[in-house]
FIBA-36502 format. One record per residue (C-alpha): z, y, x; residue number from 1. Coordinates in steps of 0.1 Angstrom, whole numbers. Example, Ala and Ser with C-alpha at 12.3 -4.5 7.8 and 13.67 -1.06 7.14 Angstrom:
      Z      Y      X    k
     78    -45    123    1
     71    -11    137    2
***
This chain:
      Z      Y      X    k
   1354    297   1372    1
   1322    286   1389    2
   1287    294   1376    3
   1280    259   1363    4
   1312    260   1342    5
   1302    295   1329    6
   1267    282   1320    7
   1281    251   1303    8
   1304    273   1282    9
   1276    296   1272   10
   1254    267   1262   11
   1282    251   1242   12
   1288    284   1224   13
   1251    286   1216   14
   1252    251   1202   15
   1280    260   1178   16
   1260    291   1168   17
   1229    269   1162   18
   1250    246   1141   19
   1263    274   1118   20
   1228    289   1115   21
   1213    255   1106   22
   1239    248   1079   23
   1237    283   1064   24
   1199    283   1063   25
   1198    246   1052   26
   1174    239   1081   27
   1180    202   1085   28
   1155    199   1114   29
   1175    225   1133   30
   1208    208   1123   31
   1196    175   1138   32
   1191    193   1172   33
   1228    199   1174   34
   1236    162   1175   35
   1227    131   1194   36
   1206    106   1173   37
   1235     82   1171   38
   1261    109   1162   39
   1289    103   1138   40
   1299    132   1115   41
   1330    134   1093   42
   1333    161   1067   43
   1357    140   1045   44
   1386    164   1050   45
   1367    189   1029   46
   1352    165   1004   47
   1320    160   1022   48
   1302    130   1036   49
   1311    109   1066   50
   1289     86   1087   51
   1259     85   1109   52
   1237    117   1113   53
   1209    107   1090   54
   1232     94   1063   55
   1252    127   1064   56
   1221    148   1062   57
   1209    128   1032   58
   1242    134   1014   59
   1248    170   1026   60
   1214    183   1015   61
   1220    181    978   62
   1256    191    981   63
   1247    224    998   64
   1220    230    972   65
   1250    238    949   66
   1254    270    968   67
   1232    301    969   68
   1249    315    999   69
   1271    302   1027   70
   1282    319   1059   71
   1299    300   1087   72
   1319    321   1111   73
   1329    300   1142   74
   1354    314   1167   75
   1384    307   1189   76
   1363    281   1208   77
   1384    259   1231   78
   1363    239   1255   79
   1376    211   1277   80
   1348    202   1301   81
   1348    168   1319   82
   1316    163   1339   83
   1288    155   1314   84
   1312    154   1285   85
   1333    180   1267   86
   1358    182   1238   87
   1355    213   1217   88
   1378    226   1190   89
   1366    257   1172   90
   1379    275   1141   91
   1357    282   1111   92
   1359    306   1082   93
   1334    299   1055   94
   1328    319   1023   95
   1305    301    998   96
   1289    313    966   97
   1283    287    939   98
   1248    289    923   99
   1246    313    894  100
   1253    298    860  101
   1223    295    837  102
   1243    311    809  103
   1243    345    825  104
   1278    341    840  105
   1283    357    874  106
   1282    336    905  107
   1315    324    918  108
   1328    325    953  109
   1354    306    973  110
   1365    305   1009  111
   1377    278   1032  112
   1389    276   1068  113
   1396    250   1094  114
   1385    235   1127  115
   1354    217   1140  116
   1363    191   1165  117
   1333    180   1186  118
   1328    154   1213  119
   1299    167   1233  120
   1276    151   1258  121
   1252    167   1282  122
   1216    153   1275  123
   1182    161   1290  124
   1178    186   1261  125
   1212    203   1268  126
   1246    198   1252  127
   1247    178   1220  128
   1275    166   1197  129
   1280    129   1195  130
   1309    132   1171  131
   1321    159   1148  132
   1353    158   1127  133
   1358    187   1104  134
   1395    195   1099  135
   1405    215   1068  136
   1432    241   1069  137
   1429    259   1036  138
   1408    267   1005  139
   1410    298    983  140
   1393    300    949  141
   1379    265    949  142
   1392    256    914  143
   1379    288    899  144
   1345    285    916  145
   1338    251    899  146
   1355    258    865  147
***
């Protein structure tokens, strides 16, 4: 593996880390830096929004306000580099805590896992995702968390 390939893979790994951090901290300005301005994002497999970047941010913001804590673990990153483009498939594991009930009930937690499928492009600002499709594998505790 040559140094350019190693550098690209490190930058792509950093991009996925930035994505997870942005979602977990609800930092939508940082989230936008993961994507090209014309990116298409599809979270429909997990019940989330699908569409252009800004539309998804507008819909995702109130959805994630339902959770007091989220933590995205991204691993098993498969990168297929092709010049200034790349396809990336990465696993995610995501525990989420539903906001505490106002009646004094304890917060409820659920877990989900799946894959992020990115189409990346090299830009003057580094690697960016022009398309993200989230693929769901499983949920645990979802019904109980929202009952």
